[in-house]
Every structure is written in C-alpha cells, then in structure tokens.
N, C-alpha and C positions, 0 to 999 in steps of 0.2 A: 786234318791238326795232331802233331804228334804227341806223344806222353807227355815229353817237355813242356808244350805249349798248354796242355791240361792242367797239369800240377801248378805251373804258374798262375794260370786264370783262377785255378780253387786257392792258392795263397792271397790273390789281391783281393779275392769277393771273402775269405775270411782271416783276416789279419790277427783280430783279437785271438781268435781261437787258437792259431797256428802261435804266436808268441806268448798264448798260456802253455801250451804244449810244451814247447821249448822251458818254460820258466818248469813246468811239473816234470820233466824228464832231468834237467838239472839238479833239483832238490834229489829225486830219487836216486841219483847217480853219487851227491855227495852222502845223504843215508847211507847209501851201500858200501861207500869208502871211508867213512866216518871223516869225510871232512879234507881227507888224503890231500886230493887233488882241485880242493876249491877253487883256487885262482886260477886254475885250467878251466874247469868245467865255466866260469866265469866269463871267461875269454869269450870260449866257444856259444855261449849264451848270447852274448853280444853279436857276435859274427852271424848267425841264425837269426837275430834280429834282424840287423841289416840286411839281411840277404831276403827276406819278407818284404821288407820296406822297398828294396829295390825293385822286386817283383810285383808290387802293387803299383810303382810307379812305371814299369813295363807296360800294364796293363790299363794304364789309364786312368786306374778307380781312385775315388776321392780318400783322402787320408781317411782313418777310422778316429 
C-alpha cells in the first residue's frame, strides 16, 4: 500500500476531523491576513472538503 493510499484511507475514516481541520486552517489564514483573502480561502476550503468527500467515496466508506 502506497503512502497516497494510506492517506486516502485515513481521510475516508476521519471525514469530520479532516473537514474540521480545513475549517480551522482557513480561519487561521483569515485571521493572519485580516480577511484580505477570505474569498480565496473560502474557495480553497470548499475544494478541500470536496476532495475529502471524494476520498471517502473512493474508499467505500459510508457518509458521515
């Protein structure tokens, strides 16, 4: 099993934690930049959450 496969498996098993980490990271970036890039950060957060959902689907895990 490759590193990528292991990461995908971990994401699939910890969807809520991964999405929470995405939110925290985005909030921290917004705080450090004074919200200057909030729209870009929000888009990145959405894409990251979609990626996490796709990994869950790929690993055949039930929805959280």
